[in-house]
N, C-alpha and C positions, 0 to 999 in steps of 0.2 A: 673274453671269458666269465671275468668279473661279474662284471651288467647282464649275462647270461645265465653265471650263481644266484645274485639279485632277484631278476624276476621270476626265476624260479621256486624261490626265497617266498616276493612276496604272495603268488602266484597259492600256491603252497596254506600260506593266512588264510587268508581268500577262501579256498574252499572250505579249509579249516574254520573261519567263520559263518560261512552262508547256513538263513536256516535252515533247520526239519522241516519238512511236510509230509505230507502224510506221502502226499507225491513221489518225494525223495522218495520213504519208504517205499512204493511203487518200485519205484526203480531204481531203488537198493536189491530188492528178493530177482526183480529181473537181468539183472547185468553176477549175481551170487555171490554179492558184497552179504556176511552180516549182518542186522543188526543188531548196539548195542545199547539195555539199556536196564534204568538202575530204580529201585525208590528216590524221594529225598520227603521230607514232608516240615524244612524249613527255609530260612534264609542262606547260613554259612552253609549249611554239606551242599543245599542244593547252587550253589555260585560254586563250589569250589567243582564238582562231582558237571557238569553245565562245561566248566573254564578248563575238565580236563580232558572231554571230548566226548565226550557221553550222545551216545543220539536220538536216547528219548529218555524221560520223567518220569514216574508210574507214579505221582499223587497218590498211596493208595492206602484200602483201609486199613491196613496193617498197621497204622501210624492207631487205632486200636489198642494193638496189641506195645505195638516200640513203644511211644509217647505218652500211652495212658494206660498204662502194668492191666488193659484188659484180657479173659483169656483167650475171647475171642474176635472179631471185626461187626461185629452183629450190633454191640454199644453205639457206636457212632456213629455223632448225627449230621446232617445235609452239612449247618453253623460250620458243623467242627470240619468237614472239607472241604469248606471252600474257605476256608481260615488259613491251612495251610494250605493251600490253591495260592492266595492267594502271595504265602508265605514264600513260597515256587518262585514262585513269578517274575521277586521281584527280582528275583538272582539273577535271572536264565536269561541269556541272547541268545542261542543255537539253538537247542536241544527242542526237539516235541514234548508239547509239557503231560499226560491223558492224565484223567484225573477219579478218582471210580466216583464211582454212583453211591450210596453205603444201600446201606440195605434198610425199604421199607419207603427209597424213596422211588421206583420201577418197576417192582412187580404186581403192582394189585389194578394200576389200566395207566394208559397212555397218555391219558394228559398227563396224567398226575406227573410221568416220566418228564414229558413231556413242557411240563411247568419244575422241574427239578431241576433236568441238563442248563436251563435256560437260566437260571439260581446263579450258576457256578462260571458257567458263562460268560458273564454280565454282570457277575460280584467276583472274580477272584481272576477273570485275566485267561486261564485257562484256556487252553488249544484241541481240546476232545476232552471225550468223555467216555470210560469203562463203562460194561454193564457184566454181570454174569449166569447162561445160560443161554439157551439151545428157541424152540421151536415156541416154545413159551411167553421167547421176551416180539418175537420178532414183530408184530406189531410200533410195539412201545421206538426201538429199534427205525424202523422205518416212520417210524412221527417224529424219533426227536433229527434221524437226521436232512429227511423231509426240507423239518423248516431254517439247514445249512450245518447240523451243529457233527462233524464228525465223532463214529462210533468205532469204538474196538469191546474186540468178542469175545471170552474168557469161557472158555467150555474144562469139560477132566473138572479134576475138584476144587467146586468153590469152595469159600470158606463161611459164606454165607450163611449156606444150605447146612451145614457142623452139625444141625441137631435137629436135619434131616440123616444124616451122611452114617449119622455118633463116628463114623473115626476117618483119623488124614492117610490114610491107606487108600494103594492106587489106584486111580478112577478107569472103569469100558475096560478089563483084561475078560473080560469074557467074550463071548460075542456081537451077545443083542446088546451088551450097553454099548461095544466096540461100533455097529453096525448104525447105532442110535447115533455118537460121534460126528460119523460120517454127515450123515445126515443134515446133526443139529450145525454143523462150521456150511454146512451150501448154503443151505438156507439160510447165516448169519451175511454168509458173502451176494446172495440172490437179495437184502432185505439193506445191502449197503452198507456193510461196518469193514472197512477203509487195512483189517490188522482181527488177528484172533489170536489170546493168551493158550496156551495151553497146560495146564497145571494139573501135574504128576500123571500119566501117558505111559505108557510101554511105548519106549522111541521105535520101533516096528508099527507104528500105527501112527503114528506122529508123522511119520515120514512118511506113507501114504497118505495121512493125508492133506499133511501140508502142497505137496506133489500135486489134488489131487485140482485144487484152491489156486485160484490168482493173482488169492488178497497174501501179503506176507503174515508167516507163521511167528511165534516167540514165545520161545520154549523153557518153561522153569518143573525141572524132572523131567524130559522127557526129551532126551536124551538127544543130541547132536545136531540132525536129520529138516529141523524146527529154521527157518529165517534169523531169526534169532535166537537171543538170549535174555532170562531176566532175574536178577537178586532181589531178597528186601536187601538194604545197603547195609545197616548195622546190621543186619547175618554176617553176614560177605566185605564185611572189619576189624570181624569181631569181637563190638561192641553187644551184642547182647551170644550170651553165653549159654544160657540153658534149651539150645531152642540146634540144634544139630544131624538134619533131612541128610539123607543118600547124597540130595546131588546138592547140597552144599560144600563152596570153595571157599576157604577162609581166606584173603587175599591182607590180612594184617589181624593185626591181634589188634587193637588197642582200646583193650577190655584192663589188661596186662601194665598194660603203657596212660591210662590215666589212672591205676589206681596210682602206679609207682609214683607220674606225678606228686599225687595229690597227699603220698603218706611222708614225697620227699617236703612237698611246700606244710604241713604239718608241725615237719618236726624242726624245718627256719626255723618258723613263725615259735617257736618254743623255745629254742637257742637263743634267737636274739637274733639268726644266719640272715632271717629279711626280717624289711630292709641293712641294704649298707647303709656309707655315705653317701657311695654314687644313685643314691633309689632316692637316693629325697630330697630337702629343695632348703 
């Protein structure tokens, strides 16, 4: 009985340690197992997220907001994204690492898109790239994935197009836009995408499209029936405070924890309580 228990524990550890690939995600969709995805932008947090057992880490262009303090994702550059991806890769053993291609690196033409994707893969060590858009970027998707680089799509609210939309409100509520989203999703699948993110679209639409695709869908503000879910790490941990969309669930309040810790440190230093005799040499 004891040996059986040990063998079972070893098998469980081996299963958790097994690297996640695009094929793994396909198997998870087929079996009905939900896919978990969070963002990370640095070594320390990526290491913790990976060790906790997350399936996919997105090195998101949301780094423009949460790491650099920009109002939108538009300003972040390819060099910035490669740097953040390098840091994340250094902390990851198991998760599939997907890197956002930033605004301006793929919209112009497919050659520029391929060159940008190659730089990300070679210089960061990332496992896949993510692009926003539908039919208009299919040529770039085809060219990138034919070069051997896995591509994740992104439909619905596409933050890089915020100046076009003028709002972060829910997308595809009207029939025409919903029909186009379904067409775009099918086009991305046919072009070779291994997965698609649906951001801020009606839950019923996300369910309908997910059921019609053979590739996994990842939702953010798109209901429970996507094949997986993604959140921005700093949002779900409560580090960011000025962003509270309806779809966000805060799993911790690290903002308050950090505030309290820093204030206690300041008090201890000023009152000569830190360092004490045991903390010196």
